[in-house]
Phi, psi and omega in degrees: 000143179244165180306319183296346181266003179290128173221170178307320188290336182262352183287114174248165177300321181295319180293319179298315178303316183292321182288314192261337190235050177295126179303335180289352179280346181284146179290126182240025180098184182100155183243162181210178179280335183202152172257121179255123182250118180281146185278153170196173182300323183251018181299334181295328182256349182249311186268320184297318177301323178294318179295319180297322179294318178296319179299311181297332179278003178087017182294326180197154181276348181225155173234133171250125176254131187243143172135111179258359181290130176279126184224163171276084182279168176300344180257006181117181182277115183192175177290156177303318180300314181297321181295321179290325178297319178296315179296319180302317178297319178295332181270002176083017177279125182299136182301326185291347179262002183257128175256128183254132177242107187243022179260335190285144177243351182221169176300317179301318180289330173308315182283321180297304183284326176296320178297320177300315180295319179299314181295329180280314188270327182231067186298338180270359182290132180239350184217152185226132168268118186261121181249121174203177180297147181306314184291340182267349190296319182302309182295320179298316180297318180294324177290320180299324179301327181279320188266329187249052180296140180096349178257145171271127183255125177251115182286144175220077184290140178256127180255105178200166181081198185274344184251079180240167182304317183268350188235356186296333182279352189275342181227157177296321179297316179298317179295317180297316180296314182295314180296319179299317180293319178298319178293326176297321177303315178297316182295314180296324178294318178299324181283351182077020183267347170222164179297135178275072187286158176282139182232000000 
């Protein structure tokens, strides 16, 4: 079976677990040229703290925060990028090490516009620590393979909220999010926007 063959009728809990919650998505150390944090409404309280911790641990000398969509974030109405920038400051991350990407409205655009900035601002960078939600990591990695050719991508999945490896089945919200993400994988594969990998 391939990603493009995913439909509502074939989605089982076991398949969703395998697709979205690969243990290899967790950060297991290693360094890179930059930490890239993908945007979302709550990225300031979920993803940015994880990125700051990796930064403080010596994972990379720079952090790129992505996301131009204006949202009602936990810090107020602002772009995803601005909300993460505020959190980074509160966590003591120096402003001069943060690269802001504020044009993107989608995950694909995070990589398109983020990649442009990386090539311009950090031309010697060869590797990226990618920070996003655990359930979103599979699709993000497959998109990164298309947009960020030439870079080594190190996943650093963040486990929080209702859609986690151990908790997505426990609530209706978690189930809806997980099933929706699995179906997106199928849709993107059908569109040829990610690799139609065997599953």
